N, C-alpha and C positions, 0 to 999 in steps of 0.2 A: 585363468588365461585361456581363451579359446584356441590359442596357438598350439595347445597341447593336442588338439584333435587336428591332425595334419595328414598329408598324403602318406607319410610313413607310419602314422598311428590313426587309421581311419575308423575310430570307434567313439561312441559317446563316453562321457565320464560322469559318474553319479556321486553325490555326496554319501558318506557313510550313514547308515541308519542308526537310530537310537538303540535298537536291539539287534542282536546278531542273527536271530531267527535260526540259529544252528542248534539242532536238538542235542548235540554233544557238548554245548557250552553251558557252564554253570549260570550264566546270566539269564537263561531261559527257565530255570528250575522253579521260580515263583510265579511264572506267567501261565495263563491257560494253555493247555496242550496244543490248541489250534494255532497259536502264534509261531510255533516252530515250523520251518519249511521242511517237508519230507517229500521226496519223489515217490510215486507209486510203483516204480519199476527199478530193477537193479542195473539197467543199462544206461542210467543217467550220468551226466558229467559230474566230476568231482568239483567241490567248491574251490575256487582259487582266491577268493577274498570274501570279506564280510558282506552281508546283505546291504544293498545300497538303496537309498531313498529315491523315489521316482521323480527326481528333479534333475534330469540329465542336461548336460551342456554338450554341444557338438557343432561342427561346421559342416559344410556341404560334403566333405570327404567321408562322413559317416553315413550319408544317405543310402548307398548301396547295401551296407550292413543292416541298417534299419529296415529297408525294404525287404531284404531276404527273410529276416526273422519275423516281420509282420506278416509276410505272405504265408509263412508256415502256419500261422494262427488263422488267417482269414480263408485260406484254401489249402488245407493240409493234404488232401488227396492229389491235388493238381501240382503241388510243389515238392512232393516227396519229403514231407516233414519227418524229422526223427521220431521213431517210435516212442521214446521216452517223453517227448514233448506232447505228442498226440494223446498220450495216456493220462496227462494231467487233468484234462477236462477244461473247466473255465479258467482262463488265464488273463489276468489284468496286466496293464502296462508295466507296473513294478515287477511283477512275477517274471514276465517275459524278458525284460532287460537284464535281470539278475541271472536267470538260468542261461540266457544266450551268452552273456559275458563269461560265465563259467565254462560253457561249452567251447568257447574260443580261447579259453585259458588266459583271460585278461586279468590284470591285477591293479590297474590305476583307480584310485578313488580320491574324492575331494574331502576336505574337512566338512564337518556338519555346520552348515550356515543357515539352515532353516530349522530353528529350534521348535520343540514340540508344542509349546503353548506360550501365549503372551505372559502368563504368570512366571515363566522361567526367566523373564527379564528382571525379576527381583534379585536373583543371584548376581546379575550384571550390575544392577543399580547399587546394591550393597557391597559389591566387590568382595563377595564371600569366597570366591574360588570354587568352593564346593567339593574339592578333592577330585579324584578320578571319576570321569563320567563315561558310561558305556563300556566298562571293562568286560572283556571276554577272554577266554583262555587261549584262543588260537591266533587271532589277528591283532587285537589291541589289548594286550595284558596290562598296559599302563593307562588305558582309557583312550577315548577318541578326542581329537581336537575339535573344539567348538568355536565358531565365530558368531557373535550375537548380531545378526544381520536382518533376518526376517523371522516371523513366527507363524506356525500353522495353528489350527484350531482357534482362530480368531473369530469366533462366532457371536460374541457379545460386543457390539461397538463401544459401549460405554467403558468396558474393561480395557479394551485396546486403546481407547482415547486416554484413559487415566495413565496408562503406561507411557504413551507418547508424550503426555504433558510432563511426566517425570524425566523422560529422556531429553526433552527440550530445555528443561530448567537447569540453568548453569549458575544459579545463585549460591551454590555451595562451593564454587571455585573448582569443580572437577569437570571442566569442559571436555577433557580428553581422557576419559576413563579407558582402562585396558579392555579391549574388545575380544581378546583371544584367551581362552582358558586351557 
C-alpha cells in the first residue's frame, strides 16, 4: 500500500532481499565473499534492517529524501556527502538505497514479491511450502515472507511462458492456490 509512504513517513520501502548480505549472518557462509556487504570505513551507519531488493515503492513524499541521497552520489564534493559513503566507490541503486536507509535508521520492509527465478514458481505450483526461506540470524530467524507475484531472471521466454501456461491452467481444480508462504 503506497499509503505507507506518507508525509509522516517520507521514505521509500523496499522488499526484503533473498540474501541478508550481512557478513555476520550464517546465511552468507556458503556464498562467495563478495556477496556480503562491507563498508570500507569504520564511520559507516549500523544496519537497521536486512538488505532490501532494489524494487522500492514510494510516493511524492519520498522525493526530497531520494534527491538528497542521489545528490550525494552524483556530486559528492558539492553536497557534502558523508565520508563513509564517498569511500565506498562505485554505488548502484540498491547499494545506495540500503545504506541510506540504514543511515536514517529506517526499519520498514515489504515481503518478497519478486522471486529470484521463474523456476521458483515450481514451489508455488506444487504447493510444497518449502520450509523457511531466507533465514538469517538477525532479522528473519523464521525466514522471510514470500508472495509469488513476479519473477526476476526471466531471460528465456519459452521457460517463462511454460510457467505462465501452468499458472493459467485451472483444470486441476486449484484456481485459488495459496500465494503466500
